C-alpha positions as CSV (number, residue, x, y, z in Angstrom):
1,M,-14.9,91.6,-61.9
2,L,-16.5,88.3,-63.1
3,R,-20.2,87.8,-62.5
4,L,-22.8,85.1,-63.0
5,E,-26.1,86.7,-63.9
6,G,-29.0,84.2,-64.1
7,L,-26.6,81.8,-65.6
8,T,-27.8,78.3,-66.7
9,T,-25.1,75.9,-67.6
10,G,-25.5,72.7,-69.6
11,Y,-25.2,71.2,-73.1
12,R,-26.9,71.2,-76.4
13,S,-26.7,68.0,-78.5
14,R,-28.7,67.0,-81.6
15,G,-31.3,69.7,-81.1
16,R,-31.9,68.9,-77.4
17,T,-30.9,70.9,-74.4
18,Y,-29.5,69.4,-71.2
19,A,-29.4,71.9,-68.3
20,V,-27.0,71.2,-65.4
21,S,-27.2,74.2,-63.1
22,P,-30.0,76.7,-63.6
23,Q,-30.2,80.4,-62.7
24,L,-26.9,80.8,-60.9
25,E,-25.9,84.1,-59.4
26,G,-22.5,85.0,-58.0
27,E,-19.6,87.3,-58.1
28,L,-15.9,86.3,-58.2
29,P,-14.0,88.9,-56.2
30,E,-10.5,90.3,-56.9
31,G,-7.7,89.6,-54.6
32,R,-9.3,86.4,-53.2
33,L,-8.8,82.7,-53.6
34,T,-12.3,81.2,-54.1
35,C,-12.7,77.4,-54.2
36,L,-15.6,75.8,-56.1
37,V,-16.7,72.7,-54.3
38,G,-19.6,70.2,-54.5
39,T,-20.2,66.5,-54.9
40,N,-19.4,64.5,-58.1
41,G,-21.9,65.4,-60.8
42,A,-22.8,68.7,-59.2
43,G,-21.7,70.6,-62.3
44,K,-18.4,72.2,-61.2
45,S,-16.5,71.5,-64.4
46,T,-19.4,72.5,-66.5
47,L,-19.7,75.8,-64.6
48,L,-16.0,76.5,-64.8
49,R,-15.9,75.8,-68.6
50,T,-18.9,78.1,-69.1
51,M,-17.1,80.8,-67.1
52,A,-14.0,80.3,-69.4
53,G,-16.1,80.6,-72.5
54,L,-15.5,77.1,-73.5
55,L,-19.2,76.2,-73.3
56,P,-22.0,78.6,-74.2
57,P,-24.5,79.3,-71.5
58,L,-28.0,78.0,-71.9
59,G,-29.4,81.1,-70.3
60,G,-28.3,84.2,-68.5
61,R,-24.6,85.3,-68.9
62,V,-21.1,85.5,-67.6
63,S,-19.8,89.0,-67.5
64,V,-16.2,90.3,-67.1
65,G,-15.7,93.9,-66.3
66,G,-19.3,94.6,-67.0
67,R,-19.2,93.1,-70.5
68,A,-20.8,89.8,-71.5
69,L,-18.1,87.1,-72.0
70,D,-19.6,85.9,-75.2
71,A,-19.6,89.3,-76.6
72,L,-15.8,89.6,-76.4
73,S,-13.6,88.7,-79.3
74,P,-11.3,85.6,-78.7
75,A,-8.3,87.9,-78.2
76,E,-10.3,90.1,-75.7
77,R,-11.4,87.0,-73.8
78,A,-7.9,85.5,-73.7
79,R,-6.7,88.8,-72.2
80,A,-9.4,88.7,-69.6
81,V,-9.6,85.1,-68.4
82,A,-7.0,82.4,-68.2
83,V,-7.9,78.8,-67.7
84,V,-6.0,75.7,-66.5
85,L,-7.9,72.4,-67.3
86,T,-7.3,68.9,-66.0
87,G,-4.8,66.6,-67.7
88,R,-1.4,67.0,-69.2
89,P,-1.0,69.2,-72.3
90,D,-0.3,67.5,-75.6
91,V,2.9,69.3,-76.3
92,A,5.5,66.5,-77.0
93,H,8.1,68.7,-78.6
94,L,7.9,71.8,-76.5
95,R,10.2,72.8,-73.6
96,V,8.8,74.3,-70.5
97,G,9.9,77.9,-71.3
98,E,8.2,77.6,-74.8
99,L,5.0,76.2,-73.2
100,V,4.9,79.2,-70.8
101,A,5.6,81.6,-73.6
102,L,2.4,80.4,-75.3
103,G,0.6,82.5,-72.7
104,R,1.8,85.7,-74.4
105,I,0.0,84.9,-77.7
106,P,-3.0,87.0,-76.7
107,H,-0.6,90.0,-76.5
108,T,1.9,89.2,-79.3
109,G,-0.4,87.6,-81.9
110,F,0.2,84.3,-83.6
111,S,3.6,85.5,-84.9
112,G,4.8,84.6,-81.4
113,R,7.5,87.1,-81.5
114,L,8.4,88.0,-77.9
115,S,9.5,91.5,-77.0
116,A,11.8,92.2,-74.1
117,T,8.7,92.9,-72.1
118,D,7.1,89.6,-73.0
119,R,10.3,87.7,-72.1
120,A,10.3,89.4,-68.7
121,V,6.7,88.4,-68.1
122,V,7.5,84.7,-69.0
123,A,10.6,84.8,-66.8
124,D,8.5,86.2,-63.9
125,A,5.8,83.5,-64.4
126,L,8.5,80.8,-64.3
127,R,10.0,82.3,-61.1
128,R,6.7,82.8,-59.3
129,T,5.8,79.2,-59.9
130,G,9.3,77.9,-58.8
131,I,10.2,76.3,-62.2
132,D,12.6,78.8,-63.6
133,G,15.3,76.2,-63.4
134,M,13.3,73.9,-65.7
135,A,12.8,76.3,-68.6
136,R,14.9,74.2,-71.0
137,R,13.4,70.8,-70.0
138,P,11.1,69.0,-72.3
139,V,7.5,69.2,-70.9
140,T,7.3,65.4,-71.2
141,T,10.0,65.0,-68.5
142,L,7.9,66.8,-65.9
143,S,6.2,65.2,-63.0
144,D,2.5,65.7,-62.5
145,G,3.1,68.5,-59.9
146,E,5.8,70.2,-62.1
147,C,3.5,70.1,-65.1
148,Q,0.6,71.7,-63.1
149,R,3.0,74.5,-62.2
150,A,4.0,74.9,-65.8
151,M,0.4,75.2,-66.8
152,V,-0.2,77.7,-64.0
153,A,2.9,79.7,-65.3
154,R,1.5,79.7,-68.8
155,A,-1.8,81.1,-67.4
156,L,0.1,83.7,-65.4
157,A,2.0,84.7,-68.5
158,Q,-1.4,85.7,-70.1
159,A,-1.5,88.5,-67.5
160,T,-5.3,88.2,-67.0
161,P,-7.2,89.6,-64.1
162,V,-9.2,86.3,-63.8
163,L,-7.7,82.8,-63.3
164,L,-9.8,79.7,-63.4
165,L,-8.5,76.2,-62.6
166,D,-10.3,72.9,-62.9
167,E,-9.2,70.3,-60.4
168,P,-5.5,71.4,-60.5
169,T,-4.6,69.1,-57.6
170,A,-5.9,65.9,-59.0
171,F,-3.4,63.1,-58.9
172,L,-0.9,65.2,-56.8
173,D,0.5,64.0,-53.5
174,F,-0.3,66.0,-50.4
175,P,2.8,68.2,-50.3
176,A,2.4,69.2,-54.0
177,K,-1.3,70.0,-53.3
178,A,-0.5,72.2,-50.4
179,A,2.2,74.0,-52.4
180,L,-0.1,74.6,-55.3
181,F,-2.8,76.1,-53.0
182,D,-0.2,78.3,-51.3
183,L,0.9,79.5,-54.7
184,L,-2.7,80.3,-55.9
185,A,-3.5,82.1,-52.6
186,D,-0.3,84.2,-53.0
187,L,-1.2,85.1,-56.5
188,A,-4.6,86.2,-55.5
189,H,-3.4,88.2,-52.5
190,T,-0.3,89.8,-53.9
191,E,-1.4,90.5,-57.5
192,G,-5.1,91.2,-56.9
193,K,-6.3,88.4,-59.3
194,A,-9.7,86.8,-59.0
195,V,-8.8,83.1,-58.7
196,L,-11.3,80.3,-58.8
197,V,-10.3,76.7,-58.2
198,S,-12.6,73.7,-58.7
199,T,-11.5,71.0,-56.2
200,H,-12.6,67.9,-54.3
201,D,-9.9,68.6,-51.6
202,V,-12.5,70.3,-49.4
203,G,-10.4,70.1,-46.2
204,L,-7.3,71.5,-47.7
205,A,-9.2,74.2,-49.6
206,A,-10.9,75.3,-46.3
207,R,-7.5,76.0,-44.8
208,R,-6.4,78.2,-47.7
209,A,-9.5,79.6,-49.4
210,D,-10.9,83.1,-48.6
211,L,-14.3,82.0,-50.0
212,F,-16.2,78.9,-51.0
213,W,-18.6,78.6,-53.9
214,L,-20.7,75.5,-53.0
215,L,-22.6,74.1,-55.9
216,D,-25.5,71.9,-55.2
217,G,-29.1,71.2,-56.2
218,A,-30.3,74.4,-54.6
219,G,-27.9,76.6,-56.6
220,L,-24.7,78.4,-55.7
221,H,-23.9,79.2,-52.1
222,A,-21.0,81.7,-51.5
223,G,-19.2,82.7,-48.3
224,P,-16.2,81.9,-46.1
225,P,-15.8,78.2,-45.5
226,A,-16.8,78.5,-41.8
227,A,-20.0,80.3,-42.7
228,L,-21.1,77.4,-45.0
229,T,-20.5,74.6,-42.5
230,D,-24.2,73.4,-42.4
231,A,-24.6,73.6,-46.2
232,L,-21.3,71.7,-46.7
233,R,-22.4,69.0,-44.3
234,A,-25.8,68.7,-46.0
235,A,-24.1,68.6,-49.5
236,F,-21.6,65.9,-48.6
237,G,-24.0,63.9,-46.3
238,T,-21.9,63.9,-43.2
239,S,-21.9,65.5,-39.8
240,D,-18.1,65.0,-39.4
241,L,-16.7,67.7,-41.6
242,P,-14.4,69.9,-39.5
243,F,-14.3,73.6,-40.3
């Protein structure tokens, strides 16, 4: 599905190049919840944004379905990969249902005219995320947890095979974090999506993730959480991590 092929992430500014993570190799599998973990500054957000096409790679490539991500048109990319970033959306005048319906733009075009099929997809996304009763509420009235579910619903409405989320549990209380992980695991397992979640909640992620991607100075390590125990302990500088 989605592959990293000799990928180097980083930034270009004023003619200079700043590499963050060089020569990464990895494959994001379908039907699995994969959690991207690592210490602060390891380059998790940079990697996820590069995988989403929001940052250009400094080297190598991200491919989806065998095609280079940067070779896809914006519409093709939006039909292949959905992304949920940190922070609340700046949509002061939208209701929840309208926000989720924005996920259909890659399929409807910018006219935004929803067919009966589009409306059914939006309704299903609202239901799957447990916010179907909030469709008419202004987005500004949502709690952080409700807003995260609305953004996940919008991404679901895109109907993409790949779903990327950057720190979706930041600022949520523990029950809301657990509920969101349960939702993402269910989406991966029941809909066959390739789901990648960048997170600092390593303990909670280990209970729900099928796979870990551990990003550190040595590169990208992939495998079930229990198989990466030594690498995780080395990365986080502790011998007390239970897995």
